[in-house]
Structures are given as C-alpha cells and as structure tokens.
C-alpha positions in Angstrom: 0.0 0.0 0.0 2.8 2.4 0.9 4.6 1.5 -2.3 1.5 2.3 -4.3 1.1 5.6 -2.5 4.8 6.5 -3.2 4.4 5.7 -6.8 1.3 7.9 -7.1 3.2 10.7 -5.3 6.0 10.4 -7.8 3.6 10.5 -10.7 1.9 13.6 -9.3 5.3 15.3 -8.8 6.2 14.5 -12.4 3.0 16.1 -13.6 3.6 19.1 -11.4 7.2 19.4 -12.7 5.9 19.3 -16.2 3.3 21.9 -15.4 5.8 24.2 -13.9 8.3 23.8 -16.8 5.7 24.5 -19.4 3.8 27.1 -17.4 5.1 29.9 -19.6 4.1 28.2 -22.9 0.8 27.1 -21.6 -0.2 30.5 -20.2 0.9 32.1 -23.5 -1.7 29.9 -25.2 -4.3 30.9 -22.7 -3.4 34.6 -23.2 -3.6 34.1 -27.0 -7.1 32.7 -26.7 -8.0 35.5 -24.4 -6.7 38.1 -26.7 -8.7 36.7 -29.6 -11.8 36.8 -27.5 -11.1 40.4 -26.3 -11.4 41.6 -30.0 -15.2 41.1 -29.6 -15.6 43.1 -26.5 -19.0 44.8 -26.3 -19.5 47.9 -24.1 -17.0 49.5 -21.7 -17.4 47.0 -18.9 -18.4 43.8 -20.6 -18.1 40.8 -18.3 -19.5 37.6 -19.5 -17.4 35.6 -22.0 -14.4 37.9 -21.5 -10.8 37.0 -20.4 -10.4 37.3 -16.6 -7.3 39.6 -16.9 -9.3 42.0 -19.2 -12.2 42.1 -16.7 -9.8 42.9 -13.8 -8.0 45.5 -15.9 -11.2 47.3 -16.8 -12.4 47.1 -13.2 -9.2 48.8 -11.9 -9.5 51.4 -14.7 -13.1 52.2 -13.7 -12.1 52.4 -10.0 -9.5 55.0 -10.9 -11.8 57.0 -13.1 -9.9 56.1 -16.3 -11.0 54.8 -19.7 -11.8 51.0 -19.8 -8.7 50.4 -22.0 -6.3 52.2 -19.7 -2.9 50.6 -19.4 -1.7 49.2 -16.0 0.9 52.0 -15.8 -1.8 54.6 -16.2 -3.8 53.0 -13.4 -0.7 53.0 -11.1 -0.1 56.7 -11.9 -3.7 57.5 -10.9 -3.4 55.7 -7.5 -3.8 58.9 -5.5 -7.0 59.8 -7.3 -9.3 56.9 -6.7 -12.9 57.2 -7.8 -13.9 54.0 -5.9 -11.4 52.8 -3.3 -13.5 49.8 -2.3 -13.7 48.6 -5.9 -10.0 49.2 -6.4 -9.3 47.0 -3.4 -11.1 43.9 -4.9 -8.9 41.1 -6.1 -11.7 39.4 -7.9 -14.4 40.6 -10.4 -17.0 42.7 -8.6 -19.9 40.4 -9.6 -18.2 37.5 -7.8 -17.4 39.6 -4.7 -20.9 40.9 -4.4 -22.5 37.6 -5.1 -20.4 35.9 -2.4 -21.2 38.6 0.1 -24.9 38.4 -0.5 -25.0 34.6 -0.3 -22.9 34.5 2.9 -25.0 37.3 4.5 -28.5 36.4 3.4 -28.8 32.9 1.9 -26.8 30.3 3.9 -30.2 28.7 4.7 -31.2 28.4 1.1 -31.7 24.6 0.3 -30.0 23.4 -2.8 -28.1 26.6 -3.6 -26.1 26.2 -6.9 -28.0 23.0 -7.6 -31.4 24.6 -8.2 -31.6 26.6 -11.4 -33.5 29.8 -12.2 -35.5 30.5 -15.4 -33.1 30.8 -18.3 -34.8 34.0 -19.5 -34.3 35.6 -16.1 -30.6 34.6 -15.9 -30.0 36.1 -19.3 -31.9 39.3 -18.4 -29.8 39.8 -15.2 -26.6 38.9 -17.0 -27.4 41.6 -19.7 -28.2 44.2 -17.0 -24.9 43.4 -15.2 -23.0 43.7 -18.5 -24.3 47.1 -19.1 -23.9 48.4 -15.6 -21.0 50.0 -13.8 -18.9 47.7 -11.7 -20.3 49.3 -8.5 -23.8 49.0 -9.9 -23.6 45.2 -10.1 -24.2 44.9 -6.3 -27.6 46.6 -6.6 -28.7 44.4 -9.5 -27.8 41.2 -7.6 -29.3 42.5 -4.3 -32.7 42.6 -6.1 -32.6 38.9 -7.0 -33.1 35.7 -5.1 -30.5 33.3 -4.1 -30.8 30.9 -7.0 -30.5 33.7 -9.6 -27.3 34.9 -7.9 -25.8 31.4 -7.8 -26.7 30.9 -11.5 -25.1 34.2 -12.5 -21.8 33.0 -10.8 -21.9 29.7 -12.6 -22.8 31.3 -15.9 -19.8 33.7 -15.6 -17.4 30.9 -14.7 -18.4 28.6 -17.6 -18.3 31.4 -20.2 -14.7 32.3 -19.4 -12.7 31.9 -22.6 -10.5 29.4 -20.8 -11.5 27.3 -17.7 -10.5 28.7 -14.3 -8.3 25.7 -13.7 -6.0 26.0 -16.7 -4.4 24.6 -18.7 -7.2 22.1 -18.7 -5.1 19.1 -19.9 -2.6 19.5 -17.0 -5.4 19.8 -14.4 -7.1 16.8 -15.8 -3.9 14.8 -15.4 -3.6 16.1 -11.8 -7.2 15.2 -11.2 -6.6 11.6 -12.3 -3.6 11.3 -10.0 -5.2 13.1 -7.0 -8.3 10.8 -7.4 -6.0 7.7 -7.2 -4.1 9.2 -4.3 -7.3 10.0 -2.4 -8.4 6.4 -2.6 -5.0 5.2 -1.3 -4.9 7.8 1.5 -8.5 6.9 2.5 -7.7 3.2 2.8 -4.6 4.0 4.9 -6.2 6.7 7.0 -7.5 4.5 9.8 -4.3 2.6 10.5 -2.1 5.7 10.3 -4.4 8.1 12.2 -2.6 7.7 15.5 0.9 7.5 14.2 0.6 10.5 12.0 -2.2 12.5 13.6 -0.4 15.8 13.2 0.9 15.2 9.6 -0.5 17.2 6.7 -2.2 15.1 4.0 0.2 14.2 1.2 -2.4 15.6 -1.2 -2.0 19.2 0.1 1.5 19.9 -1.1 0.4 18.7 -4.6 -2.6 20.9 -4.7 -0.7 23.8 -3.2 1.9 23.6 -6.0 -0.7 23.2 -8.7 -2.6 26.2 -7.5 0.6 28.3 -7.3 1.0 27.6 -11.0 -2.3 29.3 -11.9 -2.4 32.9 -13.1 -2.8 35.3 -10.2 -6.4 36.3 -11.1 -7.4 32.7 -11.5 -5.9 31.9 -8.1 -7.8 34.8 -6.5 -11.1 33.7 -8.0 -10.6 30.1 -6.9 -9.9 31.4 -3.4 -13.2 33.3 -3.3 -15.1 30.2 -4.6 -13.6 28.2 -1.8 -14.7 30.8 0.8 -18.2 30.6 -0.5 -18.1 26.8 -0.6 -16.9 26.6 3.0 -19.6 29.1 4.2 -22.3 26.9 2.5 -20.9 23.5 3.6 -20.6 24.6 7.2 -24.4 24.9 7.0 -25.1 21.7 5.1 -27.4 20.6 8.1 -29.7 23.4 6.8 -29.1 23.9 3.1 -28.1 20.3 2.2 -25.1 21.4 0.3 -22.1 19.4 1.5 -18.7 19.8 -0.2 -19.5 16.7 -2.2 -22.8 18.2 -3.5 -21.1 21.6 -4.1 -18.3 20.0 -6.0 -20.8 18.1 -8.2 -22.5 21.2 -9.4 -19.6 23.7 -9.4 -16.8 21.6 -10.7 -18.1 21.4 -14.3 -17.8 25.2 -14.4 -14.2 25.3 -13.2 -12.6 22.6 -15.4 -14.0 21.6 -18.8 -12.9 20.8 -22.3 -14.3 21.0 -25.8 -12.4 17.7 -26.5 -14.9 15.1 -27.8 -13.2 12.5 -25.6 -14.0 14.5 -22.5 -16.5 12.0 -20.9 -18.4 11.1 -17.8 -15.3 9.4 -16.5 -13.6 12.8 -16.6 -16.5 14.4 -14.8 -16.0 12.0 -11.9 -12.3 12.7 -11.4 -12.9 16.5 -11.8 -15.6 16.4 -9.1 -13.3 14.5 -6.8 -10.5 17.0 -7.4 -12.7 20.0 -6.7 -14.2 18.3 -3.6 -10.6 17.6 -2.4 -9.6 21.2 -2.9 -12.7 22.4 -1.0 -12.0 20.0 1.9 -8.5 21.4 2.2 -9.3 25.1 1.7 -8.1 26.0 5.2 -4.6 24.7 4.4 -4.5 26.0 0.8 -5.6 29.5 1.6 -5.1 29.9 5.4 -4.8 33.7 5.5 -8.0 34.3 3.6 -10.0 31.7 5.5 -8.8 33.2 8.8 -10.1 36.6 7.7 -13.7 35.4 7.3 -16.1 35.2 10.2 -17.9 32.1 9.1 -21.4 31.6 10.4 -23.1 28.4 11.4 -26.9 28.6 11.5 -28.9 26.8 14.2 -30.3 23.5 13.3 -33.9 23.6 12.0 -35.0 21.8 15.2 -33.0 24.1 17.5 -34.8 26.7 19.6 -31.9 29.1 19.2 -32.4 32.0 16.8 -28.9 33.4 17.0 -26.2 32.6 14.4 -22.9 31.6 15.8 -19.4 32.3 14.3 -17.6 29.2 13.1 -14.0 29.7 14.2 -12.8 26.2 13.5 -13.9 23.0 11.8 -14.7 21.3 15.0 -17.5 23.8 15.6 -19.2 22.4 12.5 -19.0 19.0 14.0 -20.8 20.2 17.1 -23.9 21.1 15.1 -26.6 18.5 15.7 -27.6 16.5 12.7 -31.2 16.0 11.7 -31.8 12.3 11.2 -35.3 12.9 9.6 -33.8 15.0 6.8 -30.6 13.4 5.6 -28.3 15.4 3.2 -28.9 14.2 -0.3 -26.1 13.3 -2.6 -26.3 15.0 -6.0 -25.6 13.1 -9.2 -22.8 14.4 -11.4 -23.8 17.0 -14.0 -23.2 16.5 -17.7 -20.0 18.0 -19.2 -20.2 21.8 -19.7 -18.7 23.1 -22.9 -17.4 26.7 -23.3 -20.1 29.0 -24.7 -19.5 30.4 -28.2 -22.0 33.2 -27.6 
C-alpha cells in the first residue's frame, strides 16, 4: 500500500514538474485565446465571456476614473485619485465579490443553492443588466434577485470564461486523475495511520498547493473566493443540504471543462473528486484568507436558538446536531459543460 502511495506521489510530482516547466508556454496559449476573445468586447465594462485579466484591468481602470482600456501604468499613476477605493481593493471581479457577500450574509439557509436553477430568460436578463452596468452597480442588481438567480449568475460567468478557471485544462485533468487515485490510497490507509501521523499534513495538500501556485494570479484569487463561498455553505449543510460533495458536483463542471470530444463522464467523476478535495483542504490551501472570514453556522432547524454563531474552527461544524429525519442528499454528477461560443 505504501509502495502504491509513493508511486502515485512520484507520478503527481512529475506532472507538477511538467506543469511548472511548461507554465510559460501554456499560459501564453491561454493569453492568445483571451486576446482573440477580447477583440469582440461589447461595451466599456463587458463581463460575460471575457478574459479574466481583461475584466480585472477594466475594473481597476473604472475604480481610478480612467477609460476602460487604460494601461496598467496609467492605473498606477492614478493611484492617488481613486474614484472608488472599495472597488480598487477587490482582487476578484465585482460580480463574484458581491454575489459571495450576498449569499454569505442572506442565503446560507437556502436549500440546494447552486443545484437549483432559475429561469433561463431571467438569468440572461440579469446577465445583460450586469454587463451594461457600472462595476459598483452590479451589487444593486444582484441584491434585487433571489439566491438561485445569484448562484446561477456566478456559474454562468465561470463557464463562459474563454479558458477554464483551472488552466491549462489538460494539465489539471492529469492532476485530477492522480489526485483521485491518491485520495483512494490515502483513504484506505487513514485509519491505520491516524494515531501514528495524527499531526501530519495530508500528502495531497502539497500537490494541490503547488498546482494552485501555477495558476495565473487572477485565477488563483477567483478560486480562493469560490472556496470561501463553498466553506460558508458547507458549514451549514445541516440546513441547506449542500455538502462539499454536493457543491463540487454542481460547481466543478464550471471550473474545469474541455471541448475535446473525448471528455467523458469518467472525466467528470475525477474532476468532481479534485474540486471536492480542494474544497475540503481550503483552510490549508488559503489559510490567511480563511482566517479573515467570520464564518457563520446557522442553528439546526430543530433548534430553539435564533442566534447565528461564528464558526471559528472546523470542530464547531461537528458540534452542530444532525437532523436524522432530513438526511443530506447526494447529487448526481452533471453533464459536461462546454465553453459557450456566444
């Protein structure tokens, strides 16, 4: 068993080394695809379907009162003349920031969030309104909508990125295969090694940490915010039924996908496992960000308490009483999501 684990670890390190060596070439390909897409920009602050770095560049330009196509050096020169300091401080697109805040503040109780869909026409209407609004105006648009519409807007934006958030896709699919195998090995060894290595970090964590470090900065920041939202929801799975497994099932297809015709249901399973593993280790992968959030655990539906309590550690989640009459449902994997050509 240990030999099998060591071999898998070697395979993952080889993939990580390959990813690191070819990071420059791969990211150039991503940038080329993004540049081609940016030629069709519509409006001064177009969001959906646009490269992530372009969205962030425009967001910073707007925050500094500059034209949408302002160069980074122009933004830096205007640092003392901020039009919107709060917007300038955001490390993720405003729509994701505001959506995450709204869900964490208002909708942690919403059952099936990210699983239940809203009317297609409504989603497109809201997306169009967001596209034509100022960055700071996106918060007001989202605040007028219910939880499912907000969640659907987040998923729509993610899956319409010109390149998947976890890029390059082929490298992450290779990592997903290896992490899935390693997860099975680690799970089978966990019980016998629990006492001996109780304080040891899972061998999966360094692999994930290195892979995430190889992402472009903006992609890394967006993934971090997705994990904040996932933790906030999963801490309240006793109310909203969205465990990390269920969240990974409905969110993973929007983080890693491929137009390759050979991308099959087998790929979906390993991608879901990868995203679930990342979610489960969010505290170790992004410790500073997770420590900044005052996570809330709602009272159990059967509890007489009406006061929300802050979740300062994972063990507080375990203290929440389970509700045997309403077990958490496991969601079946979604079909592959192909990038939109719209």
